[in-house]
C-alpha positions in Angstrom: 12.9 -17.1 8.1 11.6 -13.6 7.5 9.2 -12.3 10.1 6.6 -9.6 9.4 5.1 -7.5 12.1 1.9 -6.1 10.7 -1.7 -5.1 11.2 -3.9 -7.0 8.7 -6.2 -4.0 8.5 -3.4 -1.7 7.2 -2.9 -1.2 3.5 0.8 -0.6 4.1 1.1 -4.0 5.8 -1.1 -5.8 3.3 1.1 -4.8 0.4 4.1 -6.5 2.0 2.0 -9.6 2.7 0.8 -9.6 -0.9 4.3 -9.3 -2.3 5.5 -12.2 -0.2 2.5 -14.4 -1.2 3.0 -13.5 -4.9 6.6 -14.5 -4.7 5.8 -17.7 -2.8 8.2 -16.7 0.0 8.1 -18.3 3.4 7.5 -15.9 6.3 6.0 -15.7 9.7 3.3 -13.1 10.3 3.0 -11.6 13.8 -0.1 -9.5 14.1 0.4 -6.1 15.7 -2.8 -4.4 16.8 -2.0 -0.8 16.0 -5.3 0.4 17.5 -4.4 -1.0 20.9 -0.9 0.3 21.0 0.8 -2.9 19.7 3.4 -0.8 17.8 4.3 1.2 20.9 5.5 -1.6 23.2 9.1 -1.5 24.2 9.7 -4.8 22.3 8.3 -3.3 19.1 10.1 0.0 19.5 13.4 -1.9 19.9 12.8 -3.2 16.3 11.4 0.1 14.9 11.9 3.2 17.0 9.3 5.0 14.8 6.7 2.6 16.1 5.2 1.9 12.7 4.0 -1.2 11.1 4.9 -3.0 8.9 8.3 -3.9 10.2 10.1 -7.0 8.9 13.0 -8.8 10.6 15.2 -10.5 7.9 16.4 -14.0 8.3 19.8 -12.6 9.6 18.0 -10.7 12.3 18.2 -7.2 10.8 15.0 -5.1 11.0 13.6 -3.1 8.1 10.7 -0.6 8.2 8.7 1.5 5.7 6.5 -0.5 3.5 7.9 0.6 0.1 11.5 0.1 1.3 10.5 -3.4 2.3 8.9 -4.0 -1.1 12.1 -2.8 -2.9 14.3 -5.0 -0.7 12.2 -8.1 -1.0 11.6 -7.8 -4.8 15.1 -6.8 -5.8 15.6 -9.8 -8.1 12.1 -10.1 -9.3 10.4 -9.0 -12.5 8.4 -6.5 -10.4 11.2 -4.0 -10.7 11.5 -3.0 -14.4 14.8 -3.6 -16.1 14.5 -0.5 -18.2 16.0 2.4 -16.3 13.3 4.9 -17.2 10.5 2.5 -16.3 12.3 1.7 -13.0 12.5 5.4 -12.3 8.8 5.8 -13.1 8.1 2.9 -10.7 10.0 4.7 -8.0 8.2 8.0 -8.8 4.9 6.3 -8.1 6.2 4.7 -4.9 7.4 8.1 -3.5 4.1 9.7 -4.7 2.1 7.0 -3.0 3.5 7.7 0.4 3.4 11.5 0.1 0.3 12.3 -1.9 -2.0 9.3 -1.7 -1.7 7.2 1.4 -1.8 10.1 3.9 -5.2 11.1 2.6 -7.1 7.8 1.8 -5.7 6.0 4.8 -6.6 8.9 7.1 -10.1 9.3 5.7 -10.6 5.5 5.9 -9.4 5.3 9.5 -11.6 8.2 10.5 -14.7 6.9 8.8 -14.3 3.2 9.3 -12.7 2.9 12.7 -13.6 6.2 14.4 -17.1 6.3 13.0 -16.9 9.9 11.7 -19.3 11.1 9.1 -18.1 12.6 5.8 -18.7 16.1 7.2 -16.5 15.4 10.2 -13.4 14.4 8.2 -11.2 17.4 7.5 -12.2 18.9 4.0 -8.5 19.2 3.0 -8.0 15.4 3.5 -11.0 14.7 1.3 -9.9 17.2 -1.4 -6.4 15.9 -1.6 -7.5 12.3 -1.8 -10.0 13.1 -4.5 -7.1 14.8 -6.4 -4.9 11.7 -5.9 -7.6 9.4 -7.3 -8.0 11.7 -10.2 -4.2 11.6 -10.7 -4.3 7.8 -10.8 -7.2 7.8 -13.3 -5.2 10.2 -15.6 -2.0 8.1 -15.1 -3.8 5.1 -16.5 -5.1 6.8 -19.6 -2.9 5.0 -22.1 -1.7 2.0 -20.1 -2.7 -1.1 -18.2 0.1 -0.7 -15.5 1.5 2.3 -13.8 5.2 1.9 -14.7 6.1 0.4 -18.1 4.3 -2.3 -19.8 4.2 -4.8 -17.0 2.9 -5.3 -13.5 5.3 -3.8 -11.0 5.8 -2.8 -7.4 4.1 0.5 -8.2 0.9 -1.4 -8.8 1.1 -3.3 -5.6 1.9 -0.2 -3.5 -0.9 1.9 -5.0 -3.6 -0.7 -5.1 -3.5 -1.3 -1.3 -5.4 1.8 -0.3 -6.9 2.6 -3.7 -9.1 -0.5 -3.5 -10.2 0.6 -0.1 -11.1 4.1 -1.1 -14.8 3.6 -0.6 -14.1 3.0 3.1 -13.0 6.6 3.3 -16.1 7.9 1.5 -14.6 8.1 -2.0 -16.6 7.1 -5.0 -14.7 5.3 -7.8 -17.7 4.9 -10.1 -16.6 7.9 -12.3 -13.1 6.6 -12.6 -13.4 3.6 -15.0 -9.7 3.2 -15.7 -8.9 3.2 -12.0 -11.6 0.5 -11.3 -10.3 -1.6 -14.2 -6.7 -1.3 -13.0 -7.7 -2.3 -9.5 -9.4 -5.4 -10.9 -6.2 -6.2 -13.0 -3.9 -5.9 -9.9 -6.3 -7.9 -7.7 -6.2 -10.6 -10.4 -2.4 -10.5 -10.7 -2.1 -10.9 -6.9 -4.8 -13.6 -6.7 -7.0 -11.4 -4.4 -10.7 -11.5 -4.2 -12.3 -8.1 -5.2 -12.5 -5.8 -2.2 -16.1 -5.1 -1.1 
């Protein structure tokens, strides 16, 4: 059976959980408290020397890290990866962009505001500016479509909804981004999630 080592508060961990649940896959979840050093223990570092969650251990015992790599591996035979080559490349484009231009800012702002108790003024201005730009990029990317890559729900939507739906935790206002809000609701519905408060 697949084992997931993850922190339920992390968007990167949640997107793996949501994919597994959506696919109806059996798995064992082992909670790793990142805040108390759970991903820095010798046992965890033996699985993932980078000390990052999520990490999965496949049924054959091989570990795999990096949330979007995990998504791609687990969904390789599912309709969540577009069959059209261009749509598949667009999905990958969004997955790479999510880890480079979106997650580093909304997750950092969320962590600092929600878990460290910082005020908006105490969060580095560059973090706030870059996340605002990323949310605007998502709003623009949804201008003529319901889903990010192609005409159907894909891994791009799962990967990007994780922290987008939590943006308010980092001090970001989505009220002026109607397409983004509508997309979040569509993805939550597709995954069977309650709306994030």
